[in-house]
C-alpha positions in Angstrom: 106.4 116.5 101.9 105.4 113.4 100.9 101.9 112.9 100.1 99.6 109.9 100.7 96.1 110.3 99.4 93.4 108.2 101.5 91.6 105.8 99.3 88.7 105.9 102.0 87.5 109.1 99.9 87.9 107.7 96.5 84.7 106.3 94.1 84.8 102.8 95.1 82.6 102.5 92.0 85.7 103.0 89.7 88.6 102.4 92.0 91.0 101.1 89.5 90.8 104.4 87.7 91.0 106.1 91.1 94.4 104.6 91.8 96.1 105.0 88.4 95.0 108.8 88.5 96.7 109.4 91.8 99.7 107.4 90.9 99.8 109.4 87.8 99.3 112.5 89.5 102.5 112.0 91.8 101.5 111.0 95.1 104.3 109.2 96.9 102.4 106.7 98.8 98.7 105.0 98.7 96.9 105.1 102.1 94.5 102.5 103.0 92.2 102.6 106.1 91.3 99.6 107.5 88.4 99.7 110.0 86.6 97.0 112.0 83.6 98.3 113.2 84.8 97.7 116.6 87.6 100.2 117.3 85.9 102.7 115.5 82.4 103.0 114.6 82.9 102.1 110.9 83.9 99.7 108.7 85.8 99.9 105.3 87.6 97.5 103.4 89.3 93.8 103.5 92.6 92.1 101.6 90.4 91.1 98.8 89.8 94.8 97.7 93.3 96.0 99.0 95.1 93.3 96.7 93.0 94.8 93.9 94.5 98.2 94.7 98.0 96.7 95.0 97.8 94.8 91.7 96.9 98.4 89.9 99.2 100.9 92.0 102.5 102.1 91.1 103.0 103.4 94.6 103.6 101.7 97.9 100.8 100.8 100.0 100.6 102.5 103.5 98.3 100.4 105.8 96.5 102.2 108.6 94.8 99.5 111.0 92.0 100.8 113.0 91.2 97.8 114.7 90.9 95.3 117.4 93.1 92.4 117.5 96.1 93.7 115.3 98.0 90.6 115.0 95.1 88.8 113.1 94.8 92.0 110.8 98.7 92.4 110.3 98.6 88.6 109.2 95.9 89.1 106.9 97.4 92.2 105.1 101.1 91.8 105.2 101.3 89.3 102.2 100.0 92.4 100.0 103.8 93.5 100.7 102.9 97.4 102.2 105.7 99.7 102.7 104.0 100.5 106.1 101.6 98.9 108.5 100.5 101.1 111.4 98.5 100.3 114.6 97.0 102.0 117.5 98.7 102.1 120.6 95.6 102.6 122.3 94.5 99.3 121.5 97.5 97.1 121.7 98.8 95.5 124.8 102.1 94.2 123.5 103.4 97.3 120.9 107.0 95.9 121.0 106.5 92.4 120.2 103.8 93.5 117.1 106.6 95.8 116.1 109.2 93.0 115.7 106.5 90.9 114.1 105.9 93.5 111.2 109.6 94.1 110.9 110.2 90.5 110.3 107.5 90.2 107.7 109.7 92.7 105.7 107.4 95.6 106.4 108.3 99.0 108.1 106.4 99.2 111.4 104.2 102.2 112.6 102.3 103.4 115.7 99.3 105.5 115.4 98.1 108.0 118.1 94.7 109.5 118.6 94.2 113.1 119.3 94.1 112.7 122.9 96.9 110.2 123.4 100.6 112.0 124.5 103.5 111.2 122.4 105.4 110.1 125.7 103.3 107.1 125.5 105.7 105.8 122.6 109.1 107.4 123.6 110.3 104.2 124.5 109.5 102.5 121.4 110.5 105.2 118.7 114.0 103.5 118.2 112.0 100.5 116.7 109.9 102.6 114.7 109.7 103.8 111.2 107.0 106.1 111.2 104.5 107.7 113.9 101.1 108.5 112.4 99.4 111.5 114.2 95.7 111.5 113.8 94.5 115.1 113.5 90.9 114.1 113.6 89.0 111.5 115.5 89.5 108.2 113.5 86.8 106.4 111.7 85.3 108.7 109.1 86.7 111.2 106.1 86.3 114.6 105.7 86.7 115.8 109.3 87.9 119.2 110.6 91.9 119.5 111.5 92.6 119.6 115.0 95.1 122.4 115.5 96.8 121.2 118.5 98.1 118.2 116.3 101.2 121.0 115.3 102.3 121.3 119.0 102.2 117.5 119.5 104.1 117.2 116.1 106.7 119.2 117.6 107.0 117.7 120.6 107.2 114.2 118.8 110.0 115.6 116.8 112.1 116.6 120.0 111.7 112.9 120.8 112.8 111.5 117.7 115.9 113.8 117.7 117.0 112.1 120.9 115.7 108.5 120.0 115.8 107.9 116.5 116.5 110.5 113.8 115.2 108.1 110.8 111.7 107.9 112.1 109.2 109.8 110.0 106.1 111.8 111.3 103.1 111.2 109.3 99.7 113.4 109.9 96.1 112.3 109.1 92.9 114.2 109.0 91.9 117.6 107.5 94.9 118.2 105.7 94.8 120.6 103.0 96.9 123.5 101.3 95.4 126.2 104.2 97.6 124.2 106.7 100.4 122.2 104.9 103.1 125.0 105.7 102.1 124.8 109.6 102.6 121.0 109.5 106.0 121.5 107.6 107.2 123.9 110.1 105.8 121.2 112.9 108.0 118.8 111.6 105.9 116.4 109.4 107.5 114.4 106.8 104.3 112.4 105.4 100.6 114.1 105.3 97.5 111.7 104.6 94.9 113.6 102.1 91.3 112.1 101.3 88.5 114.5 100.5 91.2 117.4 99.6 92.8 115.5 96.8 89.8 113.3 95.9 87.5 116.1 96.1 89.7 118.5 94.2 88.6 117.9 90.7 92.5 117.8 89.7 94.3 115.3 91.4 97.8 116.4 90.3 97.5 120.1 91.3 96.0 119.3 94.8 99.1 116.7 95.4 101.4 119.3 94.0 99.8 121.9 96.6 101.0 119.8 99.5 104.6 119.0 98.4 106.1 122.0 100.2 
C-alpha cells in the first residue's frame, strides 16, 4: 500500500517542517487538496503555497482538484510538475479532453468520484487514466468518518479496471486509519490518503508504517 498524507491536516504555521517530516517518515506521495469555495464549501491553498511545498518535498505531489473550471486550475498547477492531477467527474463536461490535456503536460491524469457517484460513470474513460480516486467522505473538510460502502465500490471498480486498464491505480481518501486499512487492501486499493490519522498521530513514521500493509 502506498501512503499519501494530506497536507490539509498539517500545521501550516510550520509547513516546511511538516513536509520534511512526512517525507523522512516514509510517505510515498504528498496529497494536496485544492478547494475553491464553489465546488466544495471550503477554500484551501493556491499555487504559491504548493510551490513552497514542492520546493521542500522529496516525494512527488498528488494534486486533488475540488473546483469549478478544472482546466483553469490544471494550468495553474501543472508548472509545479506533480505526479498526479485528479479532477471530479461530477464537475467536468469534457473529461476525455481534460485527461488528454493533463497527459500532454507530462502529468498522470486521474479522476475523482464523490461517495454517491457510481464507478460505471467512468468505465469508458479507464483506459486513458493512471488513477481513480474514490472519496470515502464527502469532500471539503478533513477529519470525517469513513463511509464503509466505498469498500464495495472499490471492488466493483477493480473489476472494471481488470477489463479495461490493469495499470490504473485505485486511491481512497477520507477516514483512513489502521482500523480499516486491511479492508481497503482487500478491496483492491493501491494508495491511501491519510490526513488527520498521520498528522494527528504524534509519530508520523509509526502512523505511515501502520498503513503499509
